[in-house]
C-alpha positions as CSV (number, residue, x, y, z in Angstrom):
1,X,98.7,9.5,-83.8
2,X,97.0,7.6,-86.5
3,X,96.5,7.6,-89.9
4,X,94.5,10.7,-91.0
5,X,93.0,9.2,-94.6
6,X,89.6,7.7,-95.5
7,X,89.6,4.3,-95.4
8,X,89.4,2.2,-98.3
9,X,86.6,-0.7,-99.1
10,X,88.0,-4.0,-99.8
11,X,84.6,-5.5,-101.2
12,X,85.9,-9.3,-101.5
13,X,86.6,-9.2,-97.6
14,X,83.4,-7.0,-96.8
15,X,85.8,-4.9,-94.8
16,X,87.6,-1.6,-94.8
17,X,91.3,-0.8,-94.4
18,X,94.0,2.1,-93.9
19,X,94.8,3.6,-97.3
20,X,98.0,3.1,-97.2
21,X,99.1,-0.5,-96.2
22,X,102.7,-1.8,-95.4
23,X,104.1,-3.8,-98.1
24,X,106.5,-6.0,-96.3
25,X,108.9,-7.4,-99.1
26,X,111.8,-5.5,-98.1
27,X,111.7,-6.2,-94.6
28,X,112.7,-9.8,-95.7
29,X,115.9,-8.7,-96.5
30,X,118.6,-10.2,-98.7
31,X,117.6,-13.6,-100.4
32,X,117.7,-15.8,-103.6
33,X,115.4,-18.7,-105.2
34,X,117.2,-20.6,-107.2
35,X,120.1,-18.8,-107.6
36,X,117.8,-15.8,-108.6
37,X,118.4,-12.7,-106.3
38,X,114.9,-11.7,-104.5
39,X,115.8,-10.0,-101.8
40,X,116.7,-6.7,-100.3
41,X,120.2,-5.7,-98.9
42,X,120.4,-3.4,-95.4
43,X,117.8,-4.8,-93.5
44,X,118.1,-5.1,-89.9
45,X,115.1,-7.6,-88.2
46,X,115.0,-5.2,-85.1
47,X,115.0,-2.2,-86.8
48,X,112.4,-3.5,-89.3
49,X,110.0,-5.0,-86.7
50,X,110.1,-1.4,-85.1
51,X,108.8,-0.2,-88.5
52,X,106.2,-2.7,-88.5
53,X,104.9,-1.9,-84.9
54,X,105.4,1.9,-86.2
55,X,102.9,1.2,-89.3
56,X,100.1,-0.1,-86.8
57,X,100.6,2.7,-84.0
58,X,100.1,5.0,-87.0
59,X,96.8,3.5,-87.9
60,X,98.0,0.8,-90.9
61,X,95.7,-1.9,-91.1
62,X,96.7,-3.8,-94.1
63,X,100.0,-6.0,-94.4
64,X,101.1,-7.7,-97.3
65,X,103.7,-10.2,-97.3
66,X,104.9,-13.2,-99.2
67,X,106.6,-16.6,-98.9
68,X,109.4,-15.8,-100.8
69,X,110.1,-12.6,-99.2
70,X,113.2,-13.4,-97.3
71,X,112.2,-17.1,-97.6
72,X,110.0,-16.5,-94.4
73,X,111.3,-13.9,-92.6
74,X,109.2,-11.2,-93.6
75,X,106.1,-13.4,-92.5
76,X,108.0,-13.8,-89.2
77,X,108.6,-10.6,-88.5
78,X,104.9,-9.7,-89.0
79,X,104.2,-13.0,-87.0
80,X,105.8,-11.0,-84.3
81,X,103.8,-8.0,-84.9
82,X,100.4,-10.3,-84.3
83,X,101.7,-11.6,-81.1
84,X,100.6,-8.1,-79.7
85,X,98.0,-7.1,-82.1
86,X,94.2,-8.4,-82.2
87,X,94.3,-10.4,-85.4
88,X,90.6,-9.4,-86.6
89,X,92.0,-5.7,-86.5
90,X,94.4,-6.3,-89.3
91,X,93.6,-7.4,-92.5
92,X,97.2,-9.8,-94.1
93,X,97.6,-11.2,-97.5
94,X,100.6,-13.6,-98.3
95,X,101.4,-15.2,-101.9
96,X,102.1,-18.6,-103.3
97,X,104.3,-19.6,-106.7
98,X,107.9,-18.9,-106.5
99,X,109.1,-21.6,-104.3
100,X,109.3,-24.9,-105.1
101,X,111.4,-26.5,-102.3
102,X,112.1,-30.0,-103.4
103,X,108.5,-30.2,-105.6
104,X,108.4,-30.1,-109.3
105,X,106.5,-26.9,-109.5
106,X,105.4,-24.5,-106.8
107,X,102.0,-24.9,-107.8
108,X,102.1,-28.6,-107.3
109,X,98.9,-29.0,-105.0
110,X,101.0,-30.6,-102.3
111,X,103.6,-27.8,-102.4
112,X,100.7,-25.3,-102.4
113,X,99.1,-26.6,-99.3
114,X,102.9,-27.3,-97.8
115,X,103.4,-23.1,-98.3
116,X,100.3,-22.2,-96.8
117,X,100.9,-24.2,-93.9
118,X,104.5,-23.0,-93.3
119,X,102.7,-19.3,-94.1
120,X,100.4,-19.8,-91.0
121,X,102.8,-21.3,-89.0
122,X,105.3,-18.0,-89.8
123,X,102.7,-15.7,-89.2
124,X,101.0,-17.7,-85.9
125,X,97.7,-17.3,-87.5
126,X,95.2,-20.0,-88.6
127,X,94.0,-17.9,-91.7
128,X,94.8,-15.5,-93.9
129,X,92.6,-12.6,-95.1
130,X,94.0,-12.5,-98.8
131,X,96.3,-15.5,-100.6
132,X,97.6,-14.2,-103.9
133,X,98.8,-16.5,-106.8
134,X,101.9,-15.0,-107.0
135,X,103.3,-15.9,-110.4
136,X,101.5,-16.5,-113.7
137,X,103.9,-19.6,-114.4
138,X,101.9,-22.8,-113.9
139,X,104.4,-24.8,-116.0
140,X,104.4,-26.6,-119.3
141,X,101.4,-25.6,-121.2
142,X,99.5,-24.8,-117.9
143,X,99.5,-28.0,-116.5
144,X,99.2,-26.9,-113.2
145,X,96.6,-24.2,-113.5
146,X,93.5,-26.2,-113.0
147,X,95.0,-27.9,-109.9
148,X,96.2,-24.6,-108.5
149,X,93.0,-22.9,-108.8
150,X,91.1,-25.9,-107.0
151,X,93.6,-25.9,-104.5
152,X,92.8,-22.1,-103.5
153,X,89.0,-23.0,-104.0
154,X,89.7,-25.7,-101.2
155,X,91.6,-23.3,-99.2
156,X,88.6,-21.3,-99.2
157,X,86.2,-23.6,-98.5
158,X,88.4,-25.0,-95.5
159,X,88.3,-21.2,-94.2
160,X,92.0,-20.8,-94.4
161,X,92.0,-18.1,-96.5
162,X,89.3,-15.4,-97.7
163,X,90.1,-13.9,-101.0
164,X,91.9,-15.2,-103.7
165,X,94.6,-12.6,-105.5
166,X,96.5,-12.4,-108.3
167,X,98.9,-10.1,-109.9
168,X,97.9,-7.9,-113.2
169,X,100.2,-7.4,-115.8
170,X,102.6,-4.2,-115.6
171,X,101.4,-3.0,-118.9
172,X,97.6,-3.5,-119.9
173,X,95.1,-2.2,-121.8
174,X,91.9,-4.4,-122.8
175,X,91.4,-3.8,-126.2
176,X,95.0,-4.6,-127.0
177,X,95.6,-7.6,-128.8
178,X,99.3,-8.4,-127.5
179,X,100.2,-12.0,-125.9
180,X,100.6,-10.2,-122.6
181,X,97.2,-9.3,-122.3
182,X,95.2,-11.9,-123.5
183,X,97.0,-14.4,-121.5
184,X,96.0,-12.1,-118.5
185,X,92.2,-12.2,-119.5
186,X,92.2,-16.0,-119.8
187,X,94.0,-16.5,-116.6
188,X,91.7,-14.0,-115.0
189,X,88.8,-15.8,-116.5
190,X,89.8,-19.2,-115.0
191,X,91.2,-18.0,-111.4
192,X,88.2,-15.1,-110.9
193,X,90.5,-13.3,-108.2
194,X,88.5,-11.3,-106.0
195,X,91.4,-9.1,-105.9
196,X,93.9,-7.8,-108.2
197,X,97.7,-6.4,-107.3
198,X,98.8,-3.3,-109.7
199,X,101.8,-1.5,-110.1
200,X,101.3,2.2,-110.7
201,X,103.4,5.4,-110.0
202,X,104.7,8.3,-111.8
203,X,106.4,6.1,-114.1
204,X,103.6,3.9,-115.1
205,X,102.2,3.8,-118.7
206,X,99.4,6.1,-119.6
207,X,96.7,5.4,-121.8
208,X,94.0,6.7,-124.5
209,X,90.6,7.8,-123.4
210,X,89.6,4.7,-125.6
211,X,91.6,2.1,-123.8
212,X,90.2,0.2,-121.0
213,X,93.5,0.1,-118.6
214,X,93.5,-2.0,-115.3
215,X,91.6,0.3,-113.1
216,X,88.8,0.3,-115.5
217,X,88.6,-3.2,-116.1
218,X,88.9,-4.0,-112.2
219,X,85.8,-1.7,-111.8
220,X,83.5,-3.3,-114.6
221,X,84.6,-6.9,-113.1
222,X,83.9,-5.6,-109.5
223,X,87.1,-6.5,-108.7
224,X,88.9,-5.0,-105.8
225,X,92.4,-3.4,-106.7
226,X,95.5,-2.8,-104.0
227,X,98.1,-0.8,-105.5
228,X,101.9,-2.0,-105.5
229,X,105.3,0.0,-105.9
230,X,103.9,3.4,-105.7
231,X,107.5,5.0,-105.1
232,X,109.0,2.9,-107.7
233,X,111.0,0.9,-105.5
234,X,112.6,3.9,-103.9
235,X,113.5,5.5,-107.3
236,X,111.1,8.2,-106.9
237,X,112.3,9.0,-103.4
238,X,115.4,11.0,-105.0
239,X,117.9,8.7,-103.0
240,X,119.2,7.5,-105.8
241,X,122.0,9.6,-107.4
242,X,123.8,8.2,-110.7
243,X,127.0,9.9,-109.4
244,X,127.0,7.7,-106.3
245,X,125.7,4.4,-107.5
246,X,124.9,2.0,-105.1
247,X,126.4,-1.4,-104.4
248,X,124.2,-4.0,-104.2
249,X,125.2,-7.6,-103.4
250,X,124.1,-11.0,-104.9
251,X,121.1,-11.7,-102.7
252,X,119.4,-7.8,-104.0
253,X,117.0,-8.1,-106.3
254,X,118.4,-5.0,-107.8
255,X,121.7,-6.4,-109.0
256,X,119.8,-7.6,-112.0
257,X,116.8,-5.4,-112.4
258,X,117.2,-3.6,-115.5
259,X,115.0,-0.8,-114.0
260,X,118.2,-0.1,-111.9
261,X,120.7,0.2,-114.3
262,X,122.7,3.5,-114.5
263,X,120.9,5.1,-117.6
264,X,117.5,4.6,-115.9
265,X,118.5,6.1,-112.1
266,X,119.9,8.9,-114.3
267,X,116.7,9.6,-116.1
268,X,114.6,9.4,-113.0
269,X,117.3,11.6,-111.3
270,X,117.1,14.1,-114.4
271,X,113.1,14.4,-114.1
272,X,112.8,14.8,-110.3
273,X,115.3,17.6,-110.3
274,X,112.6,19.6,-112.8
275,X,109.7,18.1,-110.0
276,X,111.4,19.7,-106.9
277,X,111.3,22.9,-108.5
278,X,107.5,23.0,-108.5
279,X,106.6,20.7,-105.3
280,X,109.5,21.0,-103.2
281,X,113.2,19.7,-102.6
282,X,112.6,17.9,-99.4
283,X,112.3,13.8,-99.4
284,X,109.1,14.3,-97.8
285,X,108.1,16.3,-100.9
286,X,108.8,13.7,-103.2
287,X,107.3,11.3,-101.1
288,X,104.3,12.7,-101.1
289,X,103.6,13.7,-104.7
290,X,104.2,10.1,-105.5
291,X,101.8,8.8,-103.0
292,X,99.1,11.2,-103.6
293,X,99.3,10.4,-107.3
294,X,98.8,6.8,-106.5
295,X,96.2,7.4,-103.8
296,X,94.1,9.5,-106.9
297,X,94.1,7.0,-109.3
298,X,91.6,4.9,-107.6
299,X,89.8,6.3,-104.5
300,X,88.7,2.8,-103.0
301,X,92.2,1.0,-104.0
302,X,94.7,1.2,-100.9
303,X,98.2,1.8,-101.4
304,X,100.9,-0.5,-100.2
305,X,104.3,1.1,-99.0
306,X,107.6,-0.4,-98.7
307,X,110.1,0.4,-96.0
308,X,113.2,-1.1,-93.8
309,X,112.7,1.1,-90.6
310,X,110.5,3.1,-88.5
311,X,111.9,6.5,-90.3
312,X,110.5,5.5,-93.5
313,X,106.9,4.4,-92.9
314,X,106.4,7.3,-90.5
315,X,107.6,9.7,-93.7
316,X,105.5,8.0,-95.9
317,X,102.2,8.0,-93.5
318,X,102.9,11.6,-92.0
319,X,104.0,13.8,-95.2
320,X,100.8,13.1,-97.6
321,X,99.2,16.4,-97.0
322,X,96.5,17.6,-99.2
323,X,95.3,15.7,-102.4
324,X,96.7,17.0,-105.7
325,X,95.1,19.1,-107.8
326,X,94.4,18.3,-111.7
327,X,96.9,20.9,-112.9
328,X,99.6,19.3,-110.6
329,X,99.0,15.8,-111.8
330,X,99.1,16.7,-115.5
331,X,102.6,18.5,-114.4
332,X,103.7,15.6,-112.5
333,X,103.2,13.4,-116.1
334,X,104.8,15.7,-118.4
335,X,107.4,16.5,-116.1
336,X,108.1,12.3,-115.8
337,X,107.6,11.9,-119.4
338,X,111.1,10.9,-120.5
339,X,111.8,8.6,-117.5
340,X,108.3,6.6,-118.3
341,X,109.4,6.4,-122.0
342,X,112.6,4.8,-121.0
343,X,111.5,2.4,-118.8
344,X,108.6,1.4,-121.3
345,X,111.3,0.6,-124.0
346,X,113.2,-1.6,-121.6
347,X,113.0,-5.7,-122.7
348,X,110.1,-7.4,-120.8
349,X,111.6,-10.1,-119.0
350,X,111.2,-11.1,-115.4
351,X,112.8,-14.3,-114.4
352,X,110.1,-16.6,-113.0
353,X,112.1,-17.0,-109.7
354,X,111.7,-13.4,-108.6
355,X,108.9,-12.0,-106.8
356,X,106.9,-9.9,-108.9
357,X,105.7,-7.2,-106.3
358,X,106.3,-5.8,-103.1
């Protein structure tokens, strides 16, 4: 069985990919980077690999990883898959910018080259289709920004990477004059990426008709978009209950992520109780509406889905059903508004040693 969904074009590569891609942060397992938890508990490498293999068997052709996902563990699992998959049949992206090793900064040019060489070794490949600047921290006064951009261009000239990517802010309207928006615009104009990763799900901010959100911005700039976290890192699957709080280790990023504090989990739980009354009460029903919501926002943008095993990725790929009608999308936005507002009100803090995408 293959993924029955229209493929999505990536203009930066001149190729099409599956509408659903495999987000490989979760399969990296528990990890820390400079004392900051960046990983995921409960990952068995063999079951994670089975998930990768199942994804490919079901038609997934886009696989996204990073050097800090399990500190190389995710890349090595993906490399295991590439030993049995024709390299030209898949699109592989990885990232750099959070792991400094013994260098002064993750974006020191020599450290960037070292990380790319290690990534390619982990993957068993001699090139990447996309390479992302994972962090927006370029050092004091952006001292490493010029060198980082030039290093990425050099990788392109050498044929080591095809397209350069960067991440978009979680909240963005081009017309706003806040510091985050203005910084993103400055970085975008200097980096000139071919693709942006955008967090988008039922809990993401909504914008007025006279605002240019990140999707409209990318369209005007003729830049590709890849959507991440459509399931809100599992919060939208109905598997998090405030009555049975999950215990996470000090190597799991959720142990310090404010989105997973009890009052947010409670708020999401309450809105999902309303959602299931209209859309079905099975886990696959919640996965379907969450993925369809993301897929329908930008018809050309592939959507990355995280997983730990074959069962999870199979559910995501086989529960999509028919597209959501306009009134269904409006209802979903109405029902999830209370939790959306609570998340919007959280303090905007992301430790710079933590990866920001999945």
